[in-house]
N, C-alpha and C positions, 0 to 999 in steps of 0.2 A: 271660533265659536259661532260667528254669524252664518258661516256655511252650514254648520250643523243645524242651527235654528231653521234656516231655509229648507233644508232637506226634510226635517221633521214636519215643518209647516206644509210642505207639498204633500207629504204622506197623510197628514190630517185632512187636507183639502180633498184628497182622493177618497178618504173614508167618509167624511161628513159634509163635504162641500165647503164653501167659503164661510159658512156660518159657525165654524169652530171658534171656541173662545180662547183668549190668551191664557186663561186658567187651565184649560184642557192641554194646551200646548206646553205650558210650563211643567205640568205634571208628566207629560210624555218625555220631556227633556230632563226630568229629575232636578229641576231648579225651582226657585221661588218665582212667583209672578213678578215681584219687584226686580229681581235679577233680569228677567226677560225684558221688562220695560226699560231696563238700563241699555239694552242693545237696540230695542225698537220701542220708542216712546209711545207708539200707538199701533193698533192692529192695521190701520190704514197704511202706515209707513211700511209695515211688513208685507201687506198685499201689493203695494207699489213695487217693492223689490222682487216679489214673486212674479209679477206680471212682466216687469222689465227683463228678468232672467228668461222667462218663456219667450218673449219677443226676440231677444238676442239669439236664443237657441234656434228659433224658427228661421231667422235670417241666415244663420250659419248653415243650417241644413239645406235651405233652398239654394244657397250658393254652391254647396257641395253637389247637389243634384244637377244644377245647371251646367256644372263643369265636369260631370262624370261621363267620360268618353265610352263607358261600357253600356250606357243607356241610349236608346233611340229617342227621337223627339216625343213620341206618344207616351213612352214610359216616363220621361222627364215631366211631361205635362201632368200625367196622372199622379205621380208622386208629389209634385208641388201642390196640387189641388187638395190633397188629403193630409198635408203636413200638420202634425200636432206635436207639441213639445213631448219628448220622451217621458218625462215624469207625469204627463197628463194623458197618456195613451189610454188608460183605462178609466178616465174620468167620465162622468155621466153628463149628458147634455143639459140636464136640469141645473147643474152647478154653474153653468154660464148664465143661466137665467137668474140664479140667486145673486151672482156678482152684479148683474145689471140692476136688480131690484134693491139690494141692500148696500151696495157700494158704488154709487153712481160715478164718482170721480175716477175710480179704478176702472170701471166699465168704459168710461169715456176714452181712456188710454187704449184699451183693447179694441174698442169700436173704431177708433181712428186708424189703428194699425190694420184692422180687417178691411177698411175702405181704401187704404193707401198702399198696400203692399203688393200691388199687381204688376209692377214693371217687369219682373222676371217672367211671369206667366204670359203677359202681353207679348214679350219678345219671342217666346216659344210659339204662341199663336201666329204671330206675324211670319215667323220662319216656316211654320206648317202651311200657311196659306200660300206663301211665296213658292214653296216646293211642291205644292199641289197635294200635300198629305192631309190637309184639312180644307174643307170647303170654305169659301168666303162667308162670313157672317158678321153681325154687329157685335163687336166685343164688349161694348158698353152694356148692352142688354144681357149678354152672357154673365158679366160680372154682377149686375143687379139681380139676376135670377139666382145666382150662387149665394150672394149675401142675403137676399130675401128668403131664400129657401132655408138657410141656416137659422135665421132669426125666427122664422115661422116654426121650424122644428123645435127651437128652444121654447117658444111659447106653448106649443103642444105638449112638450115634455113636462112643463110646470103644471099644466092643467090635469094631465093624466097621471102624473107622478110615476110614469113608467121609467125604468132605469135603462134607457138606451145608451150604449156606450158611444162616446163621441167619435171614436175611431170607426165603428161600424156605420154610424150615421153619415159621416163624411164620405166613406167609401161608397155607400149606396147612392148618395146624392151625386157624387162625381160620375159614377157608372151611368146613371140616368142622363146626366147632362152630356156626357161624351158619347155614349152608345145609343141613347134614345130608348124607345120602348118597343120598336118594331123588329121583327125577325128579318133576316136578310132576304127571305123568300116571300115577302108580303104581297108581291104582285102576282104570285102564282095562285091559281084557283085550286081549292081542295075538294 
């Protein structure tokens, strides 16, 4: 039953963000709120489990990508940088800002993961630099720009209330970080 509750909770989060109510969730599940609270004594505990599940899924997916022999180094790097849990692929950027604002303890867990989950990506960057596929650069600044960009986009989404998909946002940001903004023929005069 807990798996079913988690699945419906994720669906509610996709539709309404993290501000869905336990009453809404109980209704979707066809059970009383009291029964729901029997499984999850608080919404915070439910959110903790949702976030833990998402983090676990991200770690598994990253590991799969890192060990996928069909992908080259650049493909692995791009895929790792845009990883989003499958159930949150169509989530909106504003939902992360809602989590940060209304559920600070749960946000702290996610924020810690965002700041600490870089070992696989750093390994890919080191390999790329060692094999001359990536130019040498300051990896710490790259990571800070990535995280800062994500957080700035969250802030912007909450102010504009535009519904930017998390997947699209991450892909665009990674494209800019990896490919830059200049055309290959920038030195040629037109």
